[in-house]
N, C-alpha and C positions, 0 to 999 in steps of 0.2 A: 369591415373587410380587412382585418388585420393580416390574415393569411394569404391575401391576394385573390380571394374568391368569396362569393356568398351564394347560398342556396336560395333559389327562387321557387316559391310555391305556385305551381301551375296546375289548374284543374286536370286531373287524370295523368299528369306527367310531372316532371321535375325539371328545373332549369338551373343554370349556373350563370352568374355574372362574374367575369374574371377581369383582373387588371394586371398590367405589367408596365414597367418603365421601358421595356424593350420587347421585341417579338420573342426572344428567348424566354424572358420572364413570363410572358403571356402563355406560352405553351407549357412551361413548367407548372404554372398555377392552375391551368386547365386540367392537367393530369392529376395534380394533387386534389383538386376539387372533385373530379370524377371518382378517384380512388376513395375519397372520404365519404362519398355516397354509398359505396359498396361495403366498407368496413371502417373501423377505427384504425387509421394507418399508424398511430403511435405504437401499435402492437405488432406491426409488420417488421420483420428483421431484413436488413439489406444483405442477405446471404448469397443471392444469385443475381445474375444480370442478364438482360436481353437488349439487343441492339435493334433500333428501328430506323429505317431509311424510307422516306416517302417523298413522292413528287406529285404535283398537281398543277393544272393550268392557272388556278386562282388561289388566293389566300383563303377564301371561304372553303374551297374544296380541300385544301391542305389541312385546315383546322378540323373540319368534320372527319376527314380521313384519319387524322391523328387520333382523335377520340375513339373512332370506331375500331382502329387497330388495337388500342389499349383494351377495349371491350372484347374484341375477338380473342386476344391473348388470354384474357381472364376466362372467358367462356370455354375456350378450347383447351388451354393448358393449366388453368387455375392460377396463373401468375398474377400476383397483386404487387404493385410497386409502392415504394416509399420515397426513394431518392431519384430524382430525374435530373440528368445532366445533358443539356442540349449542347452538342458539339458544334453544330452549325445550323443556321436557319435563315432562309430568305422568304419572300412571299410565295415561293413556288416549290421549296424543298426544305426538308428537315432531316437531320441526322442526330440521333439521341441514344443514350444508354440509360436504361431504367434498372435500378437495383431494388430488389424485393425478394419475395419468396412465394412458394405455392400456398394458396389459401388452405388453412386448416380450420375446419369448423369447430374443433375443440378449443382453439386458441383465438380465432378471429370471429367476432360477432358479425352476423350477416345483416347488412343494411338493405338498401334497395337492390332489386334485380334490374339492372340497367340493360336494356335491349339494344339501344342505338342512339347515336347523336343524330339530330335531324337538321335540315335546312329551314324548318318552320320557324319564322321570326328570328332567324340568325342575324346578328349584327356584329360586325367587327369594324372598329373605327379608331382613329388616332385623334386624341384631343390634347393638343399641346405636346407635352413630353410623355403622355400616358396612352397605352393601348388599352382598349376596353372591348370585351366580347360578351355577348349574351347568346346562349345556346339552350335549346330545349332538348331534353333527353327522354326517349320513350322508356317507360318502366312497365 
C-alpha cells in the first residue's frame, strides 16, 4: 500500500482500503484510489481545478459524500483529478481543491465505470496514529 490505498477484489464490485496519518491524508488517498480505478492518473494533467465543500452529520457520511461527489463530477462534467489539496477537514466538514482535467478517451485509458460509493461494509477507524477506511464501490 505504498500509495496510501489498495484495491480490494469484491465479487461484483470493487473496494478500496485507504490509509492516512491524518484525516487530510485519508481523504486525499481515497480520492487518488478512486481516480486510479477510473484511469491511469499519471496521464492526467493538473490543468484545471474544482473546489469541493461538503458537510455531513457523521464521518461516514462525509467520506461517502466525498467519494460520490468526485464520481458525480466525473460522470457529469468528465472531470478527473490528479492532485488533491485538502484545505480543511474535520469529521463533519471538508474543503478541498482538486486539480486535473477533462477525461479524454484518446489520452486516458478507461478503467472501471464506478457508479457510487456505498455504506455496505464501510469501515473508518483510527488505529494508533493511522486512519484506515474500507469502502465498497458499485461498478
